[in-house]
PDB file of N, CA, C and O in Angstrom:
ATOM      1  N   MET A   1      -5.833 -89.295   4.860  1.00  0.00           N
ATOM      2  CA  MET A   1      -4.937 -88.556   5.729  1.00  0.00           C
ATOM      3  C   MET A   1      -3.898 -87.848   4.867  1.00  0.00           C
ATOM      4  O   MET A   1      -3.321 -88.445   3.958  1.00  0.00           O
ATOM      5  N   THR A   2      -3.669 -86.590   5.157  1.00  0.00           N
ATOM      6  CA  THR A   2      -2.670 -85.841   4.401  1.00  0.00           C
ATOM      7  C   THR A   2      -1.310 -85.977   5.052  1.00  0.00           C
ATOM      8  O   THR A   2      -1.193 -86.254   6.246  1.00  0.00           O
ATOM      9  N   ASP A   3      -0.308 -85.782   4.259  1.00  0.00           N
ATOM     10  CA  ASP A   3       1.067 -85.881   4.739  1.00  0.00           C
ATOM     11  C   ASP A   3       1.614 -84.468   4.916  1.00  0.00           C
ATOM     12  O   ASP A   3       2.279 -83.932   4.029  1.00  0.00           O
ATOM     13  N   ARG A   4       1.322 -83.866   6.086  1.00  0.00           N
ATOM     14  CA  ARG A   4       1.800 -82.517   6.372  1.00  0.00           C
ATOM     15  C   ARG A   4       2.745 -82.559   7.562  1.00  0.00           C
ATOM     16  O   ARG A   4       2.520 -83.278   8.535  1.00  0.00           O
ATOM     17  N   SER A   5       3.784 -81.791   7.461  1.00  0.00           N
ATOM     18  CA  SER A   5       4.666 -81.667   8.614  1.00  0.00           C
ATOM     19  C   SER A   5       4.274 -80.406   9.373  1.00  0.00           C
ATOM     20  O   SER A   5       3.823 -79.421   8.788  1.00  0.00           O
ATOM     21  N   VAL A   6       4.453 -80.457  10.653  1.00  0.00           N
ATOM     22  CA  VAL A   6       4.116 -79.329  11.514  1.00  0.00           C
ATOM     23  C   VAL A   6       5.411 -78.744  12.048  1.00  0.00           C
ATOM     24  O   VAL A   6       6.247 -79.460  12.598  1.00  0.00           O
ATOM     25  N   ASN A   7       5.569 -77.452  11.884  1.00  0.00           N
ATOM     26  CA  ASN A   7       6.761 -76.771  12.370  1.00  0.00           C
ATOM     27  C   ASN A   7       6.456 -76.166  13.740  1.00  0.00           C
ATOM     28  O   ASN A   7       5.863 -75.091  13.831  1.00  0.00           O
ATOM     29  N   LEU A   8       6.855 -76.847  14.782  1.00  0.00           N
ATOM     30  CA  LEU A   8       6.640 -76.365  16.143  1.00  0.00           C
ATOM     31  C   LEU A   8       7.951 -75.866  16.721  1.00  0.00           C
ATOM     32  O   LEU A   8       9.015 -76.423  16.451  1.00  0.00           O
ATOM     33  N   ARG A   9       7.864 -74.813  17.518  1.00  0.00           N
ATOM     34  CA  ARG A   9       9.035 -74.340  18.253  1.00  0.00           C
ATOM     35  C   ARG A   9       8.564 -73.662  19.527  1.00  0.00           C
ATOM     36  O   ARG A   9       7.405 -73.264  19.651  1.00  0.00           O
ATOM     37  N   TRP A  10       9.458 -73.543  20.439  1.00  0.00           N
ATOM     38  CA  TRP A  10       9.140 -72.924  21.722  1.00  0.00           C
ATOM     39  C   TRP A  10       9.003 -71.428  21.541  1.00  0.00           C
ATOM     40  O   TRP A  10       9.734 -70.820  20.760  1.00  0.00           O
ATOM     41  N   GLY A  11       8.072 -70.839  22.259  1.00  0.00           N
ATOM     42  CA  GLY A  11       7.964 -69.391  22.289  1.00  0.00           C
ATOM     43  C   GLY A  11       8.641 -68.863  23.538  1.00  0.00           C
ATOM     44  O   GLY A  11       9.713 -68.261  23.473  1.00  0.00           O
ATOM     45  N   HIS A  12       8.008 -69.094  24.668  1.00  0.00           N
ATOM     46  CA  HIS A  12       8.616 -68.672  25.926  1.00  0.00           C
ATOM     47  C   HIS A  12       8.108 -69.544  27.056  1.00  0.00           C
ATOM     48  O   HIS A  12       7.059 -70.182  26.961  1.00  0.00           O
ATOM     49  N   VAL A  13       8.884 -69.552  28.130  1.00  0.00           N
ATOM     50  CA  VAL A  13       8.575 -70.345  29.311  1.00  0.00           C
ATOM     51  C   VAL A  13       8.526 -69.392  30.495  1.00  0.00           C
ATOM     52  O   VAL A  13       9.442 -68.591  30.688  1.00  0.00           O
ATOM     53  N   ASN A  14       7.466 -69.473  31.287  1.00  0.00           N
ATOM     54  CA  ASN A  14       7.359 -68.659  32.498  1.00  0.00           C
ATOM     55  C   ASN A  14       7.900 -69.448  33.681  1.00  0.00           C
ATOM     56  O   ASN A  14       7.551 -70.612  33.877  1.00  0.00           O
ATOM     57  N   ILE A  15       8.759 -68.801  34.470  1.00  0.00           N
ATOM     58  CA  ILE A  15       9.335 -69.442  35.650  1.00  0.00           C
ATOM     59  C   ILE A  15       9.184 -68.488  36.826  1.00  0.00           C
ATOM     60  O   ILE A  15       9.677 -67.361  36.782  1.00  0.00           O
ATOM     61  N   ASN A  16       8.501 -68.938  37.883  1.00  0.00           N
ATOM     62  CA  ASN A  16       8.415 -68.156  39.114  1.00  0.00           C
ATOM     63  C   ASN A  16       9.646 -68.476  39.947  1.00  0.00           C
ATOM     64  O   ASN A  16       9.992 -69.642  40.137  1.00  0.00           O
ATOM     65  N   VAL A  17      10.303 -67.436  40.441  1.00  0.00           N
ATOM     66  CA  VAL A  17      11.559 -67.617  41.168  1.00  0.00           C
ATOM     67  C   VAL A  17      11.462 -66.982  42.548  1.00  0.00           C
ATOM     68  O   VAL A  17      10.664 -66.071  42.766  1.00  0.00           O
ATOM     69  N   SER A  18      12.277 -67.467  43.478  1.00  0.00           N
ATOM     70  CA  SER A  18      12.286 -66.911  44.830  1.00  0.00           C
ATOM     71  C   SER A  18      13.284 -65.769  44.975  1.00  0.00           C
ATOM     72  O   SER A  18      13.202 -65.002  45.935  1.00  0.00           O
ATOM     73  N   ASP A  19      14.220 -65.640  44.049  1.00  0.00           N
ATOM     74  CA  ASP A  19      15.212 -64.560  44.071  1.00  0.00           C
ATOM     75  C   ASP A  19      15.529 -64.201  42.620  1.00  0.00           C
ATOM     76  O   ASP A  19      16.275 -64.911  41.946  1.00  0.00           O
ATOM     77  N   LEU A  20      14.963 -63.105  42.151  1.00  0.00           N
ATOM     78  CA  LEU A  20      15.088 -62.736  40.741  1.00  0.00           C
ATOM     79  C   LEU A  20      16.535 -62.468  40.342  1.00  0.00           C
ATOM     80  O   LEU A  20      16.975 -62.919  39.285  1.00  0.00           O
ATOM     81  N   ASP A  21      17.272 -61.749  41.163  1.00  0.00           N
ATOM     82  CA  ASP A  21      18.659 -61.421  40.811  1.00  0.00           C
ATOM     83  C   ASP A  21      19.527 -62.679  40.705  1.00  0.00           C
ATOM     84  O   ASP A  21      20.344 -62.796  39.792  1.00  0.00           O
ATOM     85  N   ARG A  22      19.351 -63.607  41.631  1.00  0.00           N
ATOM     86  CA  ARG A  22      20.108 -64.867  41.565  1.00  0.00           C
ATOM     87  C   ARG A  22      19.696 -65.702  40.364  1.00  0.00           C
ATOM     88  O   ARG A  22      20.537 -66.363  39.755  1.00  0.00           O
ATOM     89  N   ALA A  23      18.414 -65.682  40.016  1.00  0.00           N
ATOM     90  CA  ALA A  23      17.939 -66.439  38.851  1.00  0.00           C
ATOM     91  C   ALA A  23      18.529 -65.874  37.564  1.00  0.00           C
ATOM     92  O   ALA A  23      18.914 -66.632  36.673  1.00  0.00           O
ATOM     93  N   ILE A  24      18.603 -64.547  37.460  1.00  0.00           N
ATOM     94  CA  ILE A  24      19.214 -63.927  36.275  1.00  0.00           C
ATOM     95  C   ILE A  24      20.673 -64.352  36.166  1.00  0.00           C
ATOM     96  O   ILE A  24      21.149 -64.688  35.082  1.00  0.00           O
ATOM     97  N   GLU A  25      21.381 -64.334  37.295  1.00  0.00           N
ATOM     98  CA  GLU A  25      22.781 -64.769  37.296  1.00  0.00           C
ATOM     99  C   GLU A  25      22.892 -66.246  36.903  1.00  0.00           C
ATOM    100  O   GLU A  25      23.749 -66.612  36.099  1.00  0.00           O
ATOM    101  N   PHE A  26      22.033 -67.085  37.465  1.00  0.00           N
ATOM    102  CA  PHE A  26      22.061 -68.519  37.163  1.00  0.00           C
ATOM    103  C   PHE A  26      21.853 -68.778  35.673  1.00  0.00           C
ATOM    104  O   PHE A  26      22.646 -69.490  35.056  1.00  0.00           O
ATOM    105  N   TYR A  27      20.807 -68.214  35.091  1.00  0.00           N
ATOM    106  CA  TYR A  27      20.540 -68.457  33.672  1.00  0.00           C
ATOM    107  C   TYR A  27      21.580 -67.785  32.780  1.00  0.00           C
ATOM    108  O   TYR A  27      21.751 -68.173  31.624  1.00  0.00           O
ATOM    109  N   GLY A  28      22.268 -66.788  33.306  1.00  0.00           N
ATOM    110  CA  GLY A  28      23.379 -66.174  32.577  1.00  0.00           C
ATOM    111  C   GLY A  28      24.503 -67.162  32.322  1.00  0.00           C
ATOM    112  O   GLY A  28      25.188 -67.069  31.303  1.00  0.00           O
ATOM    113  N   TRP A  29      24.704 -68.111  33.237  1.00  0.00           N
ATOM    114  CA  TRP A  29      25.732 -69.142  33.040  1.00  0.00           C
ATOM    115  C   TRP A  29      25.444 -69.993  31.807  1.00  0.00           C
ATOM    116  O   TRP A  29      26.357 -70.595  31.243  1.00  0.00           O
ATOM    117  N   PHE A  30      24.187 -70.045  31.386  1.00  0.00           N
ATOM    118  CA  PHE A  30      23.797 -70.829  30.205  1.00  0.00           C
ATOM    119  C   PHE A  30      23.698 -69.974  28.947  1.00  0.00           C
ATOM    120  O   PHE A  30      23.287 -70.457  27.892  1.00  0.00           O
ATOM    121  N   GLY A  31      24.077 -68.694  29.063  1.00  0.00           N
ATOM    122  CA  GLY A  31      24.073 -67.819  27.894  1.00  0.00           C
ATOM    123  C   GLY A  31      22.871 -66.907  27.765  1.00  0.00           C
ATOM    124  O   GLY A  31      22.737 -66.210  26.759  1.00  0.00           O
ATOM    125  N   PHE A  32      21.985 -66.891  28.765  1.00  0.00           N
ATOM    126  CA  PHE A  32      20.826 -66.000  28.716  1.00  0.00           C
ATOM    127  C   PHE A  32      21.198 -64.614  29.231  1.00  0.00           C
ATOM    128  O   PHE A  32      21.955 -64.478  30.192  1.00  0.00           O
ATOM    129  N   ASP A  33      20.657 -63.593  28.583  1.00  0.00           N
ATOM    130  CA  ASP A  33      20.807 -62.197  29.000  1.00  0.00           C
ATOM    131  C   ASP A  33      19.426 -61.569  29.099  1.00  0.00           C
ATOM    132  O   ASP A  33      18.455 -62.087  28.547  1.00  0.00           O
ATOM    133  N   VAL A  34      19.347 -60.442  29.811  1.00  0.00           N
ATOM    134  CA  VAL A  34      18.075 -59.726  29.903  1.00  0.00           C
ATOM    135  C   VAL A  34      17.714 -59.185  28.524  1.00  0.00           C
ATOM    136  O   VAL A  34      18.455 -58.398  27.936  1.00  0.00           O
ATOM    137  N   PHE A  35      16.578 -59.616  28.027  1.00  0.00           N
ATOM    138  CA  PHE A  35      16.047 -59.192  26.735  1.00  0.00           C
ATOM    139  C   PHE A  35      15.103 -58.006  26.926  1.00  0.00           C
ATOM    140  O   PHE A  35      15.150 -57.037  26.168  1.00  0.00           O
ATOM    141  N   LEU A  36      14.255 -58.091  27.934  1.00  0.00           N
ATOM    142  CA  LEU A  36      13.319 -57.023  28.285  1.00  0.00           C
ATOM    143  C   LEU A  36      13.343 -56.861  29.799  1.00  0.00           C
ATOM    144  O   LEU A  36      13.125 -57.840  30.512  1.00  0.00           O
ATOM    145  N   PRO A  37      13.599 -55.666  30.315  1.00  0.00           N
ATOM    146  CA  PRO A  37      13.668 -55.472  31.768  1.00  0.00           C
ATOM    147  C   PRO A  37      12.284 -55.319  32.399  1.00  0.00           C
ATOM    148  O   PRO A  37      12.016 -54.349  33.108  1.00  0.00           O
ATOM    149  N   GLY A  38      11.431 -56.269  32.136  1.00  0.00           N
ATOM    150  CA  GLY A  38      10.073 -56.271  32.672  1.00  0.00           C
ATOM    151  C   GLY A  38       9.215 -57.210  31.850  1.00  0.00           C
ATOM    152  O   GLY A  38       9.659 -57.757  30.841  1.00  0.00           O
ATOM    153  N   ILE A  39       7.977 -57.390  32.297  1.00  0.00           N
ATOM    154  CA  ILE A  39       7.002 -58.162  31.525  1.00  0.00           C
ATOM    155  C   ILE A  39       5.787 -57.262  31.362  1.00  0.00           C
ATOM    156  O   ILE A  39       4.963 -57.156  32.271  1.00  0.00           O
ATOM    157  N   PRO A  40       5.672 -56.616  30.207  1.00  0.00           N
ATOM    158  CA  PRO A  40       4.623 -55.610  30.006  1.00  0.00           C
ATOM    159  C   PRO A  40       3.205 -56.113  30.268  1.00  0.00           C
ATOM    160  O   PRO A  40       2.396 -55.384  30.842  1.00  0.00           O
ATOM    161  N   TYR A  41       2.886 -57.345  29.862  1.00  0.00           N
ATOM    162  CA  TYR A  41       1.510 -57.810  30.035  1.00  0.00           C
ATOM    163  C   TYR A  41       1.156 -58.058  31.500  1.00  0.00           C
ATOM    164  O   TYR A  41      -0.018 -58.227  31.830  1.00  0.00           O
ATOM    165  N   LEU A  42       2.159 -58.083  32.384  1.00  0.00           N
ATOM    166  CA  LEU A  42       1.913 -58.178  33.822  1.00  0.00           C
ATOM    167  C   LEU A  42       2.092 -56.836  34.522  1.00  0.00           C
ATOM    168  O   LEU A  42       1.760 -56.702  35.699  1.00  0.00           O
ATOM    169  N   GLY A  43       2.611 -55.847  33.811  1.00  0.00           N
ATOM    170  CA  GLY A  43       2.863 -54.544  34.423  1.00  0.00           C
ATOM    171  C   GLY A  43       4.011 -54.562  35.411  1.00  0.00           C
ATOM    172  O   GLY A  43       4.088 -53.702  36.289  1.00  0.00           O
ATOM    173  N   LEU A  44       4.911 -55.540  35.280  1.00  0.00           N
ATOM    174  CA  LEU A  44       6.031 -55.669  36.212  1.00  0.00           C
ATOM    175  C   LEU A  44       7.330 -55.249  35.553  1.00  0.00           C
ATOM    176  O   LEU A  44       7.498 -55.378  34.340  1.00  0.00           O
ATOM    177  N   GLU A  45       8.256 -54.738  36.375  1.00  0.00           N
ATOM    178  CA  GLU A  45       9.557 -54.281  35.903  1.00  0.00           C
ATOM    179  C   GLU A  45      10.664 -55.013  36.649  1.00  0.00           C
ATOM    180  O   GLU A  45      10.429 -55.637  37.683  1.00  0.00           O
ATOM    181  N   LEU A  46      11.869 -54.925  36.108  1.00  0.00           N
ATOM    182  CA  LEU A  46      13.023 -55.595  36.706  1.00  0.00           C
ATOM    183  C   LEU A  46      13.500 -54.900  37.981  1.00  0.00           C
ATOM    184  O   LEU A  46      13.720 -55.555  39.000  1.00  0.00           O
ATOM    185  N   ASP A  47      13.658 -53.592  37.927  1.00  0.00           N
ATOM    186  CA  ASP A  47      14.343 -52.885  39.010  1.00  0.00           C
ATOM    187  C   ASP A  47      13.467 -52.493  40.193  1.00  0.00           C
ATOM    188  O   ASP A  47      13.976 -52.312  41.299  1.00  0.00           O
ATOM    189  N   THR A  48      12.166 -52.359  39.982  1.00  0.00           N
ATOM    190  CA  THR A  48      11.287 -51.863  41.032  1.00  0.00           C
ATOM    191  C   THR A  48      10.084 -52.781  41.191  1.00  0.00           C
ATOM    192  O   THR A  48       9.424 -53.125  40.210  1.00  0.00           O
ATOM    193  N   ALA A  49       9.801 -53.177  42.431  1.00  0.00           N
ATOM    194  CA  ALA A  49       8.607 -53.987  42.678  1.00  0.00           C
ATOM    195  C   ALA A  49       7.370 -53.152  42.371  1.00  0.00           C
ATOM    196  O   ALA A  49       7.263 -51.997  42.784  1.00  0.00           O
ATOM    197  N   ARG A  50       6.446 -53.752  41.646  1.00  0.00           N
ATOM    198  CA  ARG A  50       5.196 -53.095  41.257  1.00  0.00           C
ATOM    199  C   ARG A  50       4.025 -53.975  41.678  1.00  0.00           C
ATOM    200  O   ARG A  50       4.153 -55.193  41.804  1.00  0.00           O
ATOM    201  N   LEU A  51       2.887 -53.332  41.892  1.00  0.00           N
ATOM    202  CA  LEU A  51       1.660 -54.040  42.226  1.00  0.00           C
ATOM    203  C   LEU A  51       1.154 -54.798  41.007  1.00  0.00           C
ATOM    204  O   LEU A  51       0.979 -54.218  39.935  1.00  0.00           O
ATOM    205  N   LEU A  52       0.922 -56.082  41.171  1.00  0.00           N
ATOM    206  CA  LEU A  52       0.382 -56.916  40.101  1.00  0.00           C
ATOM    207  C   LEU A  52      -1.098 -56.562  39.926  1.00  0.00           C
ATOM    208  O   LEU A  52      -1.836 -56.531  40.911  1.00  0.00           O
ATOM    209  N   PRO A  53      -1.549 -56.295  38.691  1.00  0.00           N
ATOM    210  CA  PRO A  53      -2.968 -55.985  38.487  1.00  0.00           C
ATOM    211  C   PRO A  53      -3.861 -57.129  38.998  1.00  0.00           C
ATOM    212  O   PRO A  53      -3.476 -58.297  38.936  1.00  0.00           O
ATOM    213  N   ASN A  54      -5.046 -56.786  39.499  1.00  0.00           N
ATOM    214  CA  ASN A  54      -5.943 -57.792  40.078  1.00  0.00           C
ATOM    215  C   ASN A  54      -6.270 -58.926  39.116  1.00  0.00           C
ATOM    216  O   ASN A  54      -6.303 -60.087  39.523  1.00  0.00           O
ATOM    217  N   ASP A  55      -6.513 -58.607  37.843  1.00  0.00           N
ATOM    218  CA  ASP A  55      -6.858 -59.678  36.899  1.00  0.00           C
ATOM    219  C   ASP A  55      -5.690 -60.645  36.716  1.00  0.00           C
ATOM    220  O   ASP A  55      -5.900 -61.852  36.597  1.00  0.00           O
ATOM    221  N   ALA A  56      -4.471 -60.127  36.693  1.00  0.00           N
ATOM    222  CA  ALA A  56      -3.292 -60.989  36.575  1.00  0.00           C
ATOM    223  C   ALA A  56      -3.107 -61.818  37.847  1.00  0.00           C
ATOM    224  O   ALA A  56      -2.772 -63.000  37.773  1.00  0.00           O
ATOM    225  N   ALA A  57      -3.323 -61.200  39.016  1.00  0.00           N
ATOM    226  CA  ALA A  57      -3.209 -61.939  40.279  1.00  0.00           C
ATOM    227  C   ALA A  57      -4.205 -63.094  40.315  1.00  0.00           C
ATOM    228  O   ALA A  57      -3.865 -64.196  40.744  1.00  0.00           O
ATOM    229  N   ASP A  58      -5.432 -62.842  39.864  1.00  0.00           N
ATOM    230  CA  ASP A  58      -6.454 -63.893  39.853  1.00  0.00           C
ATOM    231  C   ASP A  58      -6.050 -65.051  38.943  1.00  0.00           C
ATOM    232  O   ASP A  58      -6.180 -66.215  39.322  1.00  0.00           O
ATOM    233  N   VAL A  59      -5.565 -64.735  37.755  1.00  0.00           N
ATOM    234  CA  VAL A  59      -5.176 -65.775  36.797  1.00  0.00           C
ATOM    235  C   VAL A  59      -3.983 -66.575  37.309  1.00  0.00           C
ATOM    236  O   VAL A  59      -3.921 -67.792  37.130  1.00  0.00           O
ATOM    237  N   LEU A  60      -3.031 -65.885  37.950  1.00  0.00           N
ATOM    238  CA  LEU A  60      -1.817 -66.551  38.432  1.00  0.00           C
ATOM    239  C   LEU A  60      -2.003 -67.235  39.785  1.00  0.00           C
ATOM    240  O   LEU A  60      -1.126 -67.973  40.235  1.00  0.00           O
ATOM    241  N   GLY A  61      -3.141 -66.994  40.431  1.00  0.00           N
ATOM    242  CA  GLY A  61      -3.412 -67.646  41.706  1.00  0.00           C
ATOM    243  C   GLY A  61      -2.643 -67.072  42.876  1.00  0.00           C
ATOM    244  O   GLY A  61      -2.369 -67.775  43.849  1.00  0.00           O
ATOM    245  N   VAL A  62      -2.289 -65.793  42.790  1.00  0.00           N
ATOM    246  CA  VAL A  62      -1.632 -65.128  43.919  1.00  0.00           C
ATOM    247  C   VAL A  62      -2.617 -64.116  44.503  1.00  0.00           C
ATOM    248  O   VAL A  62      -3.515 -63.657  43.798  1.00  0.00           O
ATOM    249  N   PRO A  63      -2.462 -63.765  45.772  1.00  0.00           N
ATOM    250  CA  PRO A  63      -3.404 -62.832  46.386  1.00  0.00           C
ATOM    251  C   PRO A  63      -3.387 -61.458  45.704  1.00  0.00           C
ATOM    252  O   PRO A  63      -2.339 -60.969  45.281  1.00  0.00           O
ATOM    253  N   ARG A  64      -4.558 -60.860  45.610  1.00  0.00           N
ATOM    254  CA  ARG A  64      -4.624 -59.479  45.125  1.00  0.00           C
ATOM    255  C   ARG A  64      -3.801 -58.607  46.065  1.00  0.00           C
ATOM    256  O   ARG A  64      -3.755 -58.851  47.271  1.00  0.00           O
ATOM    257  N   GLY A  65      -3.159 -57.598  45.508  1.00  0.00           N
ATOM    258  CA  GLY A  65      -2.286 -56.738  46.301  1.00  0.00           C
ATOM    259  C   GLY A  65      -0.843 -57.217  46.339  1.00  0.00           C
ATOM    260  O   GLY A  65      -0.008 -56.606  47.005  1.00  0.00           O
ATOM    261  N   THR A  66      -0.540 -58.304  45.632  1.00  0.00           N
ATOM    262  CA  THR A  66       0.821 -58.835  45.584  1.00  0.00           C
ATOM    263  C   THR A  66       1.695 -57.956  44.699  1.00  0.00           C
ATOM    264  O   THR A  66       1.289 -57.545  43.612  1.00  0.00           O
ATOM    265  N   GLU A  67       2.889 -57.679  45.177  1.00  0.00           N
ATOM    266  CA  GLU A  67       3.878 -56.958  44.372  1.00  0.00           C
ATOM    267  C   GLU A  67       4.839 -57.957  43.751  1.00  0.00           C
ATOM    268  O   GLU A  67       5.002 -59.072  44.245  1.00  0.00           O
ATOM    269  N   GLY A  68       5.475 -57.539  42.661  1.00  0.00           N
ATOM    270  CA  GLY A  68       6.432 -58.416  42.015  1.00  0.00           C
ATOM    271  C   GLY A  68       7.419 -57.666  41.156  1.00  0.00           C
ATOM    272  O   GLY A  68       7.279 -56.470  40.901  1.00  0.00           O
ATOM    273  N   ARG A  69       8.413 -58.395  40.721  1.00  0.00           N
ATOM    274  CA  ARG A  69       9.412 -57.926  39.757  1.00  0.00           C
ATOM    275  C   ARG A  69       9.530 -59.003  38.694  1.00  0.00           C
ATOM    276  O   ARG A  69       9.223 -60.169  38.942  1.00  0.00           O
ATOM    277  N   ALA A  70       9.980 -58.604  37.499  1.00  0.00           N
ATOM    278  CA  ALA A  70      10.058 -59.590  36.428  1.00  0.00           C
ATOM    279  C   ALA A  70      10.950 -59.105  35.298  1.00  0.00           C
ATOM    280  O   ALA A  70      11.264 -57.919  35.193  1.00  0.00           O
ATOM    281  N   CYS A  71      11.351 -60.051  34.453  1.00  0.00           N
ATOM    282  CA  CYS A  71      12.092 -59.719  33.237  1.00  0.00           C
ATOM    283  C   CYS A  71      11.969 -60.879  32.260  1.00  0.00           C
ATOM    284  O   CYS A  71      11.520 -61.969  32.615  1.00  0.00           O
ATOM    285  N   ILE A  72      12.375 -60.621  31.034  1.00  0.00           N
ATOM    286  CA  ILE A  72      12.404 -61.656  30.008  1.00  0.00           C
ATOM    287  C   ILE A  72      13.851 -61.845  29.581  1.00  0.00           C
ATOM    288  O   ILE A  72      14.534 -60.877  29.247  1.00  0.00           O
ATOM    289  N   LEU A  73      14.318 -63.085  29.591  1.00  0.00           N
ATOM    290  CA  LEU A  73      15.678 -63.425  29.182  1.00  0.00           C
ATOM    291  C   LEU A  73      15.654 -64.095  27.820  1.00  0.00           C
ATOM    292  O   LEU A  73      14.659 -64.709  27.433  1.00  0.00           O
ATOM    293  N   SER A  74      16.761 -63.972  27.095  1.00  0.00           N
ATOM    294  CA  SER A  74      16.889 -64.699  25.831  1.00  0.00           C
ATOM    295  C   SER A  74      18.354 -64.932  25.530  1.00  0.00           C
ATOM    296  O   SER A  74      19.238 -64.325  26.134  1.00  0.00           O
ATOM    297  N   MET A  75      18.593 -65.830  24.579  1.00  0.00           N
ATOM    298  CA  MET A  75      19.929 -66.052  24.021  1.00  0.00           C
ATOM    299  C   MET A  75      19.940 -65.364  22.668  1.00  0.00           C
ATOM    300  O   MET A  75      19.642 -65.990  21.651  1.00  0.00           O
ATOM    301  N   GLY A  76      20.274 -64.106  22.644  1.00  0.00           N
ATOM    302  CA  GLY A  76      20.231 -63.356  21.395  1.00  0.00           C
ATOM    303  C   GLY A  76      18.799 -63.169  20.940  1.00  0.00           C
ATOM    304  O   GLY A  76      17.905 -62.934  21.752  1.00  0.00           O
ATOM    305  N   ASP A  77      18.587 -63.274  19.642  1.00  0.00           N
ATOM    306  CA  ASP A  77      17.252 -63.073  19.080  1.00  0.00           C
ATOM    307  C   ASP A  77      16.500 -64.378  18.868  1.00  0.00           C
ATOM    308  O   ASP A  77      15.506 -64.408  18.142  1.00  0.00           O
ATOM    309  N   THR A  78      16.959 -65.453  19.492  1.00  0.00           N
ATOM    310  CA  THR A  78      16.357 -66.762  19.250  1.00  0.00           C
ATOM    311  C   THR A  78      15.358 -67.124  20.339  1.00  0.00           C
ATOM    312  O   THR A  78      15.226 -66.422  21.342  1.00  0.00           O
ATOM    313  N   PHE A  79      14.662 -68.223  20.124  1.00  0.00           N
ATOM    314  CA  PHE A  79      13.764 -68.777  21.123  1.00  0.00           C
ATOM    315  C   PHE A  79      14.465 -69.951  21.785  1.00  0.00           C
ATOM    316  O   PHE A  79      15.356 -70.532  21.165  1.00  0.00           O
ATOM    317  N   PRO A  80      14.118 -70.333  23.001  1.00  0.00           N
ATOM    318  CA  PRO A  80      13.012 -69.812  23.778  1.00  0.00           C
ATOM    319  C   PRO A  80      13.405 -68.570  24.561  1.00  0.00           C
ATOM    320  O   PRO A  80      14.587 -68.309  24.789  1.00  0.00           O
ATOM    321  N   LYS A  81      12.410 -67.819  24.962  1.00  0.00           N
ATOM    322  CA  LYS A  81      12.571 -66.718  25.902  1.00  0.00           C
ATOM    323  C   LYS A  81      12.164 -67.264  27.272  1.00  0.00           C
ATOM    324  O   LYS A  81      11.275 -68.109  27.372  1.00  0.00           O
ATOM    325  N   LEU A  82      12.816 -66.781  28.313  1.00  0.00           N
ATOM    326  CA  LEU A  82      12.446 -67.150  29.679  1.00  0.00           C
ATOM    327  C   LEU A  82      11.829 -65.937  30.355  1.00  0.00           C
ATOM    328  O   LEU A  82      12.477 -64.898  30.478  1.00  0.00           O
ATOM    329  N   ASP A  83      10.587 -66.060  30.793  1.00  0.00           N
ATOM    330  CA  ASP A  83       9.930 -65.013  31.571  1.00  0.00           C
ATOM    331  C   ASP A  83      10.135 -65.362  33.040  1.00  0.00           C
ATOM    332  O   ASP A  83       9.569 -66.337  33.532  1.00  0.00           O
ATOM    333  N   LEU A  84      10.940 -64.572  33.738  1.00  0.00           N
ATOM    334  CA  LEU A  84      11.192 -64.804  35.159  1.00  0.00           C
ATOM    335  C   LEU A  84      10.334 -63.849  35.971  1.00  0.00           C
ATOM    336  O   LEU A  84      10.342 -62.643  35.721  1.00  0.00           O
ATOM    337  N   THR A  85       9.591 -64.376  36.944  1.00  0.00           N
ATOM    338  CA  THR A  85       8.775 -63.531  37.809  1.00  0.00           C
ATOM    339  C   THR A  85       9.064 -63.854  39.268  1.00  0.00           C
ATOM    340  O   THR A  85       9.238 -65.011  39.650  1.00  0.00           O
ATOM    341  N   TRP A  86       9.111 -62.806  40.061  1.00  0.00           N
ATOM    342  CA  TRP A  86       9.256 -62.918  41.512  1.00  0.00           C
ATOM    343  C   TRP A  86       8.083 -62.183  42.140  1.00  0.00           C
ATOM    344  O   TRP A  86       7.783 -61.048  41.769  1.00  0.00           O
ATOM    345  N   PHE A  87       7.420 -62.832  43.091  1.00  0.00           N
ATOM    346  CA  PHE A  87       6.311 -62.215  43.807  1.00  0.00           C
ATOM    347  C   PHE A  87       6.663 -62.104  45.281  1.00  0.00           C
ATOM    348  O   PHE A  87       7.243 -63.026  45.855  1.00  0.00           O
ATOM    349  N   ALA A  88       6.315 -60.985  45.894  1.00  0.00           N
ATOM    350  CA  ALA A  88       6.561 -60.753  47.314  1.00  0.00           C
ATOM    351  C   ALA A  88       5.499 -61.501  48.120  1.00  0.00           C
ATOM    352  O   ALA A  88       4.530 -60.911  48.596  1.00  0.00           O
ATOM    353  N   LEU A  89       5.700 -62.799  48.259  1.00  0.00           N
ATOM    354  CA  LEU A  89       4.769 -63.652  48.997  1.00  0.00           C
ATOM    355  C   LEU A  89       5.430 -64.149  50.266  1.00  0.00           C
ATOM    356  O   LEU A  89       6.654 -64.260  50.333  1.00  0.00           O
ATOM    357  N   ASP A  90       4.626 -64.447  51.270  1.00  0.00           N
ATOM    358  CA  ASP A  90       5.136 -65.051  52.494  1.00  0.00           C
ATOM    359  C   ASP A  90       5.597 -66.463  52.158  1.00  0.00           C
ATOM    360  O   ASP A  90       4.783 -67.312  51.795  1.00  0.00           O
ATOM    361  N   GLN A  91       6.891 -66.720  52.276  1.00  0.00           N
ATOM    362  CA  GLN A  91       7.439 -68.025  51.900  1.00  0.00           C
ATOM    363  C   GLN A  91       7.780 -68.878  53.119  1.00  0.00           C
ATOM    364  O   GLN A  91       8.608 -69.786  53.040  1.00  0.00           O
ATOM    365  N   THR A  92       7.134 -68.578  54.251  1.00  0.00           N
ATOM    366  CA  THR A  92       7.443 -69.327  55.470  1.00  0.00           C
ATOM    367  C   THR A  92       6.634 -70.602  55.601  1.00  0.00           C
ATOM    368  O   THR A  92       6.924 -71.423  56.470  1.00  0.00           O
ATOM    369  N   GLY A  93       5.633 -70.788  54.766  1.00  0.00           N
ATOM    370  CA  GLY A  93       4.935 -72.028  54.925  1.00  0.00           C
ATOM    371  C   GLY A  93       3.630 -72.070  54.268  1.00  0.00           C
ATOM    372  O   GLY A  93       2.937 -73.085  54.336  1.00  0.00           O
TER     373      GLY A  93
END
């Protein structure tokens, strides 16, 4: 057995939220700011709801045709990054 140390660190954490603006404010209390006003690999933006691509909807387990908004938060240039996503889903039950 070799004696190697492994350098692990967090990259990013995805969090689905029910209110994106309130979530940004909440995580701001802990020092997070908007790092990227969208999540490019999902095709979503912060300010405008966009249609989630079908392949992304399938992977995330949300219905095709779902719209969403998203952003990436960070504390400066460090890790972890928080990917916040909001989907326009029926939340009544």
